[in-house]
Each structure stands twice: as structure tokens, then as C-alpha cells.
C-alpha positions as CSV (number, residue, x, y, z in Angstrom):
1,M,4.3,5.9,31.1
2,S,5.2,8.4,28.5
3,F,5.3,5.8,25.7
4,G,1.8,4.7,26.8
5,H,0.5,8.2,26.3
6,V,1.9,8.4,22.8
7,V,0.4,5.0,21.9
8,F,-3.0,5.9,23.4
9,I,-3.2,9.2,21.5
10,G,-2.0,7.4,18.4
11,L,-4.8,4.9,18.7
12,I,-7.3,7.8,19.0
13,A,-5.8,9.4,15.9
14,L,-6.1,6.1,14.1
15,A,-9.7,5.8,15.1
16,L,-10.4,9.3,13.8
17,G,-8.7,8.5,10.6
18,V,-10.7,5.3,10.1
19,A,-13.9,7.3,10.9
20,C,-13.0,9.9,8.3
21,W,-12.2,7.3,5.7
22,F,-15.5,5.4,6.0
23,G,-17.5,8.5,6.9
24,A,-16.7,10.3,3.7
25,R,-19.8,10.8,1.6
26,P,-19.4,9.4,-1.9
27,G,-19.1,12.1,-4.5
28,K,-16.7,13.9,-6.8
29,N,-14.7,15.4,-3.8
30,Q,-14.5,12.2,-1.7
31,V,-10.8,11.7,-2.4
32,I,-10.0,15.3,-1.6
33,F,-11.9,15.1,1.7
34,R,-10.2,11.8,2.7
35,S,-6.8,13.1,1.9
36,S,-7.2,16.4,3.7
37,A,-8.7,14.8,6.8
38,L,-6.1,12.1,7.0
39,L,-3.2,14.6,6.5
40,T,-4.7,16.9,9.1
41,I,-5.0,14.2,11.7
42,T,-1.5,12.8,10.9
43,C,0.1,16.3,11.1
44,C,-1.6,17.1,14.4
45,Y,-0.6,13.8,15.9
46,V,3.0,14.1,14.8
47,M,3.2,17.7,16.1
48,W,1.7,16.7,19.4
49,A,4.0,13.7,19.8
50,V,7.2,15.7,19.0
51,T,6.2,18.4,21.5
52,Y,5.2,15.9,24.2
53,L,8.4,13.8,23.8
54,A,10.6,16.9,23.7
55,Q,9.3,18.1,27.0
56,L,10.2,14.8,28.6
57,N,13.9,15.1,27.8
58,P,14.8,18.8,27.2
59,L,17.9,19.5,25.2
60,I,19.0,22.4,27.4
61,A,19.0,21.8,31.1
62,P,17.3,24.5,33.1
63,I,19.6,26.8,35.1
64,R,18.6,27.4,38.7
65,S,18.7,31.0,39.8
66,D,18.9,30.2,43.5
67,L,22.4,28.8,43.4
68,R,25.2,31.0,44.7
69,V,28.5,31.3,43.0
70,E,31.3,30.6,45.5
């Protein structure tokens, strides 16, 4: 199910990118607006995906404090 979440959020990010691409008003700053909007969406998605996937399989196993040393 974790892969499904990543794909679903990726599709939402893709839809936002398409909306920003076609929703940009024509003018002298159209390219700057498109570039910054797409970079922002991409960076936010990649950061979310890395954080989400890292929590699924942590590198350091948690240490239980309720175990007694014998």
C-alpha cells in the first residue's frame, strides 16, 4: 500500500504541475513563473516521498527500553 500512496501523491503533484503550466498568464515573466512553480512542486514531492519512504523502513531499529538485561 505504500507504493500506492507515493503514486497517488505523484499524480496529484503532476496535476498541479500541469495546472501551473497551462495556468500561467502570458507575459514577460511566464517562463520564470512556470520554472519556479514546477521546481517548487517537484522539490516538495521528492522531499515528501523520501521522508515517507524512510519512515517505512528505518535505518536504525528502535531500542526497547522495557527489556531487562539478564
